[in-house]
C-alpha positions as CSV (number, residue, x, y, z in Angstrom):
1,M,0.0,-13.3,8.7
2,F,1.7,-10.3,7.4
3,Q,-0.3,-8.1,10.5
4,T,1.1,-10.3,13.4
5,T,4.9,-10.9,11.7
6,S,5.2,-6.9,11.4
7,I,4.0,-6.2,15.1
8,A,6.4,-8.7,16.1
9,H,9.0,-6.6,13.9
10,W,8.1,-3.8,15.0
11,R,8.3,-5.9,19.2
12,C,11.9,-6.7,18.8
13,G,12.3,-3.6,17.4
14,A,11.2,-1.6,20.6
15,A,13.1,-4.5,22.7
16,C,16.1,-3.3,20.4
17,L,16.1,0.9,21.1
18,C,15.1,0.1,25.4
19,T,17.8,-2.1,25.5
20,I,20.1,1.3,24.1
21,Y,18.0,3.5,25.2
22,V,16.8,3.3,28.7
23,P,19.7,3.4,31.5
24,A,18.2,0.6,33.5
25,L,19.0,-2.2,31.3
26,Q,21.8,-0.1,29.1
27,W,23.7,-1.2,32.3
28,V,22.9,-4.9,33.0
29,F,23.0,-4.9,28.6
30,R,26.6,-3.6,29.1
31,M,25.0,-1.0,26.2
32,E,25.9,2.6,25.3
33,P,23.5,4.9,23.0
34,I,23.7,5.3,19.6
35,M,25.0,9.2,18.1
36,P,23.3,11.0,16.0
37,M,26.0,10.7,13.3
38,E,26.3,6.5,13.6
39,W,22.3,6.5,13.4
40,L,23.0,8.1,10.1
41,R,24.6,5.9,8.8
42,I,23.2,3.1,10.1
43,V,20.4,5.0,7.7
44,L,22.6,4.9,5.5
45,I,23.6,1.5,4.3
46,S,19.9,0.1,5.0
47,V,19.1,2.5,1.8
48,T,20.9,1.5,0.4
49,V,20.7,-2.4,0.3
50,V,17.2,-1.8,0.1
51,V,17.5,0.0,-3.3
52,A,20.5,-2.6,-4.3
53,V,17.2,-5.3,-4.1
54,V,14.7,-3.5,-5.8
55,L,17.1,-3.1,-8.5
56,D,18.0,-6.2,-8.9
57,G,14.3,-7.9,-8.7
58,R,13.1,-5.5,-11.4
59,L,16.5,-6.2,-13.5
60,S,15.6,-9.8,-12.6
61,L,12.4,-9.1,-14.0
62,E,12.4,-7.6,-17.8
63,G,15.4,-10.7,-17.7
64,A,12.4,-12.6,-17.1
65,T,9.9,-11.1,-19.5
66,A,12.1,-10.7,-22.7
67,Q,13.5,-14.2,-22.3
68,T,9.6,-15.5,-22.8
């Protein structure tokens, strides 16, 4: 099941990138390419969210083991 979901996510991501970067699809969806500085901002925000979720999971796991 994980592999099927993972493949679906990759396909969805590829479709999104195609709508942004394929010129014919840019015209249809009225999209513009994402500039490098915008990509940097996207990556920094995404990494921040991932780090926050991991820290939250570890802190809640430590709290659960401390209570038992």
